N, C-alpha and C positions, 0 to 999 in steps of 0.2 A: 339621510346621510349625515354623519357627524364628522367634524373636522378635528385636526390634531389638537387644537386649542382646548377642546372639551373631551378628548378621548383619554380621560384619566382612568386610573385603575377602578375607581368607584363606579364611573359611568359604564365601563365595560362589564363590571360585575352585575349591575342592574340589567344591562342588555342581555347578557348571557342567561341570567335567571329567567328573564322574560321569554327568551327564545325557547327554553326548555318547557316552561309552564304552558305556553300557548301552542307549542309545536305538536303536531300530530305525526311527525316523522318517525321513522323506525328506530332511531337512536335514542328516543326519549326514554328516560328511566333506566338506561343501561350504562354500565361503566365503560369508559373509553377503551380499555384494553380488550373488551369483548366485541367491539364493533367489527363488522365485516367491511369489505372494501366499498360496498354500496352505501353503507351508513356513513363512512368517511366522506364520500362525495356529497351526500345529502347535507352533512354538517357544514362542509365548506361552502356550499351554495347558500345555506341559511345564515352564515356569519354576517355580523354588522358591516356595512360598507363605510370606509373611511377614505381620506385623501390618499393614504398609502396602501390601502387594501381595497382596490376597486373591483367592480363586477368583472371586468376583463381579466383582472389579476386572478380572480377565483376560477375563471374559466381556463386559464393557463395552467393552474395547479391541477385541475381535474384532467386536462389533456396530458399533463406530465405523468399522472398516475397511470394512464393508459399506455404511455410510451414505456414506462418502467416495466409494466406487465408484459409488454410485447418482447422486450429485450431480455428480461430475466426469468420469464415464465412463472412469476410470483406476484401476487396482488399486494398492494399496500393496504394494510389493515390497521385497526385501532391499536393493536399490540405494537405495531411498528412506530406509530407517531406518539404513543403515550408518554414516552420519556425522551423524545427526539430533541437533539440539539441542532445547531446550524449545519454541521457536517452531515448528520443523518438526513436532514431535509433535502440537501443538495443531492444526496445519493438516491433518495426515494422519489424525488421530483426532478428528473433530469432537465437541465436548461435553466433552473432557478438560480439567479445570481446570489452572492453571499448576503447582500443587504436584505433582499426580500426573504431569503431563507431564515435570516435572523428574526425578521419581523413575524414570520409565520410561526416560528418556534415559540416566540413570546406569546402569540395569540393562544397557542395550545396550553401553555402554562397558565395564562390568565383565565382561560375557561375552567381549568381544573381548580385554580385557587378561588374561583367564584363560588365554589361549594356545590356545583351542579354535577360533579363526578364523584359520587359518594360510594363508589364500588357496589352499586345496587346489583344484586344477582351475581352468581359465580359461574354460571354456565357459559361455556365457550360456544360461539356461533361461527360457523364456517360456510363460505360460499360453496356451492356444488363444484367440485373439482373435476378437472379433466385429466387425462393421462399426462403425467409430467414428462416432458421431453428433455433432451440434453441441455444442461445450463449453458447460456451464452454470456460472455463477459468481455470487458476491455482489459487487454494485457499491455503493460508498460515494458517497452524495450529500451534499454539505456545504451547509448552509443558513445558518449563522451562526457566531458565536464559539464554538468547541469543541462545535458541534452537528453530528453526523454521523448520517446515516440509512442503514442497511444494507438494500439492496434485494436480496432473495434470488431465486434461479432466473432470473437474467438471461442472455440469450443474445445473440450478435452480431446475429442477425436481428430482434431486438425493435425495434419502432417507437419513435421518441422520444416520441410522444404516449402510448404505453403506459407508458413509464418515468415520465413525469410523473404519470400516473394512479396508478401504484403508490406514488409518493412522497407524493402527496396523501392516499392512503388511510392510509399510515403516520403521517401528521400528523393524522389524524382529520378530514380535510376531504373527506368523501365526496360532498358536493354538487358541488363543483368537479371532483372526480375523475370523476364521471359525465359532466360536460360535456366533458371531454377524451375520454372513452370514446365519446361519441356525436357529437363535433364540433359542439356546440350553442352555441359562443361567438357571440354576436350581433355584427354589424358595429359598430365604434365603442364596444364595451363597455369599461368601465374597465380600463386596462392593469394596475392593481395586482392585479386578480383573476387575471391570467395569470402563468404561470411562464416564466422564460427560463433554460434550462440552458446552461452553458458548459463546453467541454472545450478545454484549452490555448488559451483566449482566443477560441475560435470558438463562436458561438451555434448551438445544435442546432435544426434545423427539424423540426416535427411529422411531416412526411410522409417523413422519412428514417429509415433503419435505423441502429442503433448501429455496425454494421460499416462504414458509409459514412464514419465519422469515425475509424476505426481503434480503436474501443472494443471490445476482444475479450478482456480479461482483468481480474482484480481490481486490477491496478496502475493502471488508468485511474481518475482521480478527477474526478467531476462536481460542478459548483458551481451553486447556485441564485442568481440575481440578481433584485433588485427595483428598480424605477424610483423614484428620489427625486422629490420634488415641491418646488416653491418654498416657502420658509418665511417666516413673518412673526411668529413668537412671540418674545417678549423674555425667556423663561425662561433662567436661567443654571445650568448644571450644571458642577461642578468636575471635568471630564474631563481626562485626560492623553493626549497624543498616543500612539497605539498604534504600536509599532515592529514591523513585520511580520516581522523576523528576530530578535526578542528571545527569549531562552531562559527557560524557567521555572527558578527556583532549584533545584527538585527534579527537574529533567529529567535522568535518568540516561543518556539516549541520547547526550548530548554526549561522554561518556567511555567508553562501552561498546566492547568489541572488535567490529570489523567483519570480515566474511569473505564470500567469494563462495559463495553457496548454489546450487551447480550442480544439486542434486537438486530443490530447491524451484522453481527457475526453469529446469528442464531444457529447455524449448522456447525459452528466451530467451538463456541464457548459454552461452558456448562457451569452453573452456579453451584457452590459447595458450602457446607457448614464446617468443613475442616479449617483449622486455624491457619493463618499465614505462616508458611514454613520458615520464614526469616524473621519477620517482625512480631509474629504471634497474635495478630489481629483475630478477634472472634466476632460473633454476632453482637456482643455487648458494645463493641467499638463502632458499630454501624458502618463497617468498611466491607464492601463486597469482595469476595474472593472467587477465583476461577479454579475449577478442578483440572489438574494436570494428568497426563496419562499414567503417572506412577501413583496417583491417588492423593498427592499432596495438594494443598491449596495455596494460592498466592494472589495478592492484590495487584492492581494495575501499576501503581507508582512503585511498589516493591520490585516488580518485574523490570520496570524501566531502570531503576538504579542497579539492580543485579546485572542486567544485560550490559550496561555501560561499564561496570567494574570488570566484567569478564573481558571486554574488548581492551580496556586500558591496562589490565594486569598482565595479559599474555598477548603479545603482538603477533602471534602466529596462530592462535586458536581459531577454528572455524566451527566449533561445536559448543553447545551449551547443555549442561547437565543439572539435574535437581541438586540444590545445595544441601538437602537433608542428608546426613551421613547414611551410608549404605546399610548399616546395621539397624537403623531406625526406619528408613523408607521401606515401604512394603512392595514397591515396584521392582520389576526385573531390570536388568542392565539396558535392555532395549527401551523399556518404558521410561527409564531415568534420563535417556537422551532426548531432549525436547526438540520438536520440529520448529524450525524458524518461523513458519507461517503462523503457528499457534503463539509463539513468543511475541511476534510483532502485533498480533491482535490483542493479546493480554496487556502488553505495554502501551496500547493505544497510540501507535506510531502514526504520524501524518504521512502523506504520500512522499513528501520531501525526505523524511527520515527513513522510510522504507527504501527509497532509492539509494540513499547514502550507505546504509548499513548492509544492504544486500550486495552492494558493490564491494564493500570490505570483505564480506564473507566469500564472495566469488573469487576475489583476487587471492585470498589466503588459501582457499581450497584447491585452486587450479594452478597456483604458482605464477599467476599473471601479475602485471603491475600497470599502473596508470601512467600514461604519457604526461610528463610535467608541463608540456605545452598545451595540449588540447584536451587532456583527461581521458582519451580513448583507452580502453582496456587493451593492453598489449601482451602478446605471447612471444617468448623467445624460442626460435627453432632449436631443436636438439643438435643440429649439425653446425650451429654458429659457435665458433670457438673464441670469440672476443667479447669483451664486456661493452665495447663502444657500439651503440645502436642508434637507429633513427626510426621514428614512427612512420609506418606506411600510410597512415591516415592523413596526417597533416604535413609530413615531409619537412619538418622544421629542423633546427639545429640538433646535432648529435648530443646524446646524453649517456650517462653511465647506468648500466642495468642494475648495478649493485646499490648505489646510493641515490639514483634518480636526480642527479644534479648535472649541470652542463659539463661536457667533456673539456678538460683543460690540459690533458697530457699530450704526448706525441701522437702522431697520426695513427700508428698501429700498436702502441704500447699497451701493456696489461694494466697500467695504473692510470686512473683518470686525472689525478692531480688535485683532487679535493681532499681536504683534511678530514680525518677520521672515517674514510671510506674503507669498507671491508677488504677491498682489493689491495689496500696499502699496508695491510698487516702481515 
C-alpha cells in the first residue's frame, strides 16, 4: 500500500507499467477503449491501493457497475471510461460522490499517460449480449423555483397518469396519487387538485404513453403547471421581476469548459468531419464537431453560445434552427429545426442548465408563466377575464399576469399600477 505522500505521477507510472508487464489478466496488451466490462472490473481490482483508493473503494466501484447495468440494460466498457470525466464517472458508477469520481477519473488518465495504453490492436471485443429490453431511466419533473423531483425507473412505455402518480407520491400526496392510479377524479372537481404536466410546451394527456411525446431519455425535462385564480387581495410584497435567463453569481457553468460527450450520449451524438457551421472549425483545429440532422457540423461551445444568443435575441422563441442559410444547408425544413434534446447534449448542459432552459422553452411554447413568489409554472384559464391573479400552488400575494410584478392597482381594475406594464399602454 502506498500513501499520498509518495503517490506522485512518477510512482503511479512505475506501478501501472509493472501492473501490465506482470499481469496475466485479460486486459493486458489491449487498448482501453476495446476493453469489455469484465476487463474493466479486472483492471479496477488490480489497481494500486492508496489511502484514498482503498480495497473497499474498488469493491464499491465494481458493485456500482453492476447497478448501472441493472438500471440501464447497458454494461460499462472500456469505451465508456476511456475519456471519462467526473460527471461521466458519476453517471456510470451510481452512488459515487464527486470527490471519489474525480479521483477515479484521474487514475484513468494516469494509467493512459503512463504509456501502457498504446492502442495495441484495433479489434473491438464485446460481451455476449442478451436481448435488449426497454430502456429505464430517471426523469426529472420540475415543480417550482429550484425544485426538481427525480422519478426513478421510468420507461418510454409508462403512462402519463402513472408518472403523475409517482410524482405525487414523491411529494407526500398519496391521497391524490391514488386518485390518479384509480382514475377517481369526479367530473367538475376543483382543477387545482389536478396536475398538468408539460413537455416542450405541450400538455401531456393521462391516457398517453411517454413515448408518444418522444420522452425516451433523461434529457427530457417535464414541468408541472398549476392554474392561477383571479385575485382580490391588497397585500403588497416587495418582489423583483424574475429574469428567466439570469445567472447566479456563483454559477460556474457559465465559464466551464464544454465538450462533446460521445460516450455519455452514444445513441444521440455522432462525430463529423464537416466544418463548424458558425466558427468554421475543422480537423486541423483539433475541435470535435457533432453532426446535426441537416448534415451540418457544430462544436460544443459554439452550440452553447448560439443557443444563448437565440434566447436573448428573441424573448418569445421556443425553437432553434440551423444557422446556415437555407440555400447552403442541404437539410430539409424539418431537419433544419433542431430537437432540444440534441441541442442540450451538444452544448454539454449541466442538469441545472437543462432544468433552467427547458422551463424557459416550456413557458414560451405553452403560454405559461412562472409565479414570482414560488416559481411554479402557472397557466391562466381561458375564462379568466382579469390580469390580477394568484398562484394556486403557494397562494401568496396577487400579481399581474402581464408583467409578473406585485399588483398595486385597485381591487378589480384592469391596470396593475406598475410602470411600463403592457396593460398600462
